[in-house]
C-alpha positions in Angstrom: 119.3 105.5 83.4 119.8 104.2 79.9 117.1 105.0 77.3 115.1 102.1 75.8 116.3 100.7 72.4 114.5 102.0 69.4 114.2 101.2 65.7 116.6 103.1 63.4 113.8 104.8 61.5 112.5 106.4 64.8 115.3 109.0 64.4 113.4 110.3 61.4 110.2 111.0 63.4 109.4 114.6 64.2 108.8 113.6 67.8 112.3 112.0 68.1 113.3 115.1 70.1 111.1 114.0 73.0 113.0 110.7 73.2 116.4 112.4 72.8 115.8 114.9 75.6 115.3 112.2 78.2 112.7 112.3 80.9 111.3 114.9 83.3 112.1 113.5 86.7 109.6 113.3 89.5 110.4 115.6 92.4 112.4 114.3 95.4 109.2 114.9 97.5 107.2 112.6 95.2 109.8 109.8 95.3 110.1 110.2 99.1 106.3 109.7 99.3 106.7 106.4 97.5 109.6 105.3 99.7 107.8 106.2 102.9 104.3 105.2 102.1 102.8 102.4 104.2 99.6 100.6 104.1 96.4 100.5 106.2 93.7 97.9 106.0 90.0 98.4 105.3 89.9 102.0 104.1 87.8 101.4 101.0 86.2 98.4 99.2 86.2 97.8 95.5 82.5 98.4 95.4 83.3 102.1 96.1 85.0 102.5 92.7 82.2 104.6 91.1 82.8 107.2 93.8 86.2 107.8 92.2 84.6 110.4 89.9 82.6 112.2 92.4 83.5 115.4 94.3 86.5 115.2 96.6 89.0 112.3 96.7 89.1 109.0 98.4 90.7 109.0 101.9 93.6 106.9 100.4 95.1 109.9 98.5 98.4 108.2 98.1 99.7 104.7 98.9 98.7 101.1 98.8 96.0 99.4 100.7 95.3 95.7 101.3 91.6 95.0 100.9 89.4 92.5 102.8 89.1 90.0 100.0 92.9 89.8 99.6 93.2 92.3 96.8 95.4 95.4 96.9 94.6 99.0 95.9 97.4 101.3 94.7 96.4 104.9 94.7 98.5 107.6 93.1 97.8 111.3 92.4 100.1 113.2 90.0 99.9 116.9 89.4 99.3 117.6 85.6 98.6 121.3 85.4 99.5 121.6 81.7 97.1 119.1 80.2 93.4 118.8 79.6 90.9 116.0 78.8 91.1 116.5 75.0 94.9 115.9 75.1 94.6 112.8 77.2 91.9 111.2 75.2 93.9 111.8 72.0 97.1 110.5 73.6 95.6 107.2 74.8 94.3 106.6 71.3 97.4 107.8 69.4 100.3 106.4 71.3 99.2 102.8 71.0 99.6 102.8 67.3 103.4 102.7 67.3 106.0 101.5 69.7 108.1 104.6 69.4 105.2 106.8 70.5 105.0 104.7 73.6 108.7 105.2 74.1 108.6 109.0 74.2 106.1 108.8 77.1 108.8 107.2 79.3 112.1 106.8 77.4 113.7 104.8 80.2 111.0 102.2 80.8 108.6 101.9 77.8 110.0 99.2 75.5 107.2 98.3 73.3 103.4 98.4 72.6 101.3 96.3 70.3 97.6 97.0 69.6 94.9 94.6 68.5 93.1 95.1 65.2 89.9 96.5 66.8 91.9 99.1 68.7 93.8 100.2 65.6 90.6 100.4 63.5 88.8 102.5 66.1 91.7 104.8 66.7 92.0 105.5 62.9 88.2 105.9 62.4 87.4 109.6 62.3 83.7 109.0 62.9 84.4 107.6 66.4 84.5 110.3 69.2 87.9 110.7 70.7 86.8 109.6 74.2 85.5 106.3 72.7 88.5 105.4 70.5 90.1 103.1 73.1 87.0 101.1 73.8 87.8 97.5 72.7 91.5 98.3 72.3 94.0 95.9 73.9 97.5 97.3 74.4 100.1 94.6 75.0 103.1 96.5 76.4 106.6 95.8 77.5 107.7 98.1 80.3 109.7 98.2 83.5 108.0 99.1 86.8 111.3 98.9 88.8 112.9 95.8 87.4 113.4 94.0 84.0 110.7 94.8 81.4 107.6 92.7 81.7 104.5 92.2 79.7 101.3 94.0 80.7 98.1 93.4 78.8 95.6 96.3 79.1 92.1 95.9 77.8 90.4 99.3 77.6 86.6 99.2 78.0 83.7 101.6 77.9 83.7 103.0 81.5 79.9 102.6 81.6 80.5 98.8 81.4 83.0 99.1 84.3 80.4 100.4 86.7 80.7 104.2 86.1 77.9 106.7 85.4 78.5 108.3 82.0 76.4 111.3 83.2 79.2 112.2 85.6 82.0 111.9 83.0 83.1 115.2 81.4 82.3 117.2 84.6 84.6 119.2 86.9 85.0 116.1 89.1 85.8 113.9 86.2 87.2 115.7 83.1 88.7 112.5 81.7 88.2 108.8 82.4 89.7 105.5 81.1 89.0 102.1 82.6 90.5 98.7 81.8 91.0 95.2 82.8 94.7 94.3 82.7 97.0 91.4 83.3 100.4 92.1 84.9 103.6 90.2 84.3 104.4 86.5 83.9 101.8 85.5 86.5 99.1 87.5 84.6 98.0 89.1 87.8 94.5 90.6 87.2 94.3 94.4 87.7 91.4 96.9 87.2 92.9 100.2 86.1 90.9 103.5 86.6 92.4 106.8 85.7 90.8 110.3 85.7 91.8 114.0 85.6 90.2 116.4 88.1 91.1 119.5 90.0 92.4 118.8 93.5 93.1 121.8 95.8 93.2 124.1 92.8 95.6 121.9 90.7 94.7 119.6 87.8 95.6 116.2 89.0 95.9 112.8 87.3 94.4 110.3 89.6 95.2 106.6 89.0 93.8 103.7 90.9 95.0 100.1 90.4 92.9 97.3 91.9 95.5 94.5 92.0 93.9 91.0 92.0 90.7 92.2 90.4 89.0 92.2 87.0 85.6 93.4 86.2 83.6 90.3 85.1 79.9 89.9 84.3 79.0 93.4 85.6 81.0 93.1 88.9 84.5 93.7 90.2 85.7 90.3 91.3 88.8 89.3 93.3 90.4 86.7 91.1 93.8 86.6 92.8 94.0 87.5 96.5 97.6 88.7 96.2 98.0 89.8 99.8 97.1 86.2 100.9 99.0 84.2 98.4 102.2 86.3 98.1 104.7 87.3 100.8 104.2 90.8 102.0 107.6 91.9 100.8 106.6 90.8 97.3 103.3 92.6 97.0 104.8 95.6 98.7 107.5 95.7 96.1 104.9 95.5 93.3 102.8 98.3 94.8 105.8 100.6 95.3 107.1 99.9 91.9 103.8 100.6 90.3 103.4 103.9 92.2 106.9 105.1 91.3 106.5 104.2 87.7 103.1 105.9 87.5 104.5 109.1 88.9 107.5 109.0 86.6 105.5 108.4 83.3 102.8 111.0 84.0 105.2 113.7 85.2 107.0 113.3 81.9 103.7 113.2 80.0 102.7 116.5 81.6 105.9 118.0 80.2 105.6 116.7 76.6 102.0 116.3 75.9 100.9 119.9 75.2 103.5 120.2 72.5 103.2 116.7 71.1 99.4 117.3 70.8 99.8 120.6 69.1 102.3 119.1 66.6 100.8 115.7 65.9 97.1 115.7 66.7 96.2 115.4 63.0 98.9 112.9 62.2 97.6 109.4 62.8 
C-alpha cells in the first residue's frame, strides 16, 4: 500500500525514518482471525465494562458481538511484548501534538490528527502526571479503517468518570488504561473506546474494546445508535471487521517502533 502524504518539512524530523521504513505487518494468522471471525449474541452487556481491568479476560477474546440494545462490541487483543505503560501513556499524549507523529504510527492509514487547546495545554504541562495528560483532549483524526479516510473524533476522559475504579489501574491486571467517547465517520456513530495493557498467557497484550453505538453520558453507558437494528448486517459487519483489522495493524507497528521512539523523543515535546 502507498504511504500517506506528508508535509515537506516532515523529512527533517528525526523520526522520519519510522515513516520511511513502512509498517510492520500483522501476521497471516492475525489477519485470518479477522477474516474468519463471526459473531455471537448476548455474551456480555455494556454494564460489564468495568470488569475489563480485572483478572482474566472477557469470554469474547476476539471478534464482534451484537448486544441486546442494538449496539455492537468489537474486541481485539494484540500482543505487544516490547512496550510498557510508561511508553503508552507518553505516546498517547505525544503523538496528538503533530500530524506527522500520528503518521509514523501507521504510515499507510493515518492521514491527520488535530488536537483541541485543552489537550495541547495538558500534554505540554510538565506538572500534569503522564497518565492524566490526555484527560480532556479531543483528537480529531483522519484515518482509513479499510476504505477511504474518514473523520473520527476521540474525546479522552478520566477513566474514573467512565465507570472504572482507579484503585485497579496500575496493577498487573491493568498496567495502562485510556477511555474515550468517540464519533465515527460521516454519520458520527457514537463509540466508547476502552484500551488497556495486561499480561495474557504470559504475554503483554494490548486489549481494545470498541462499544459501537454507545457513549458514556451522565454517569452511564447509553446506546444512542442501535447500529445492528438500523444498519444492514453486511454494513455493520464490514465496520466491525475493518476496525479490528486496523487495530491489529496499527498496534503491531506501534509495538515495533515505540521502544525506540520513546527512548529518542521522550523529552522532546
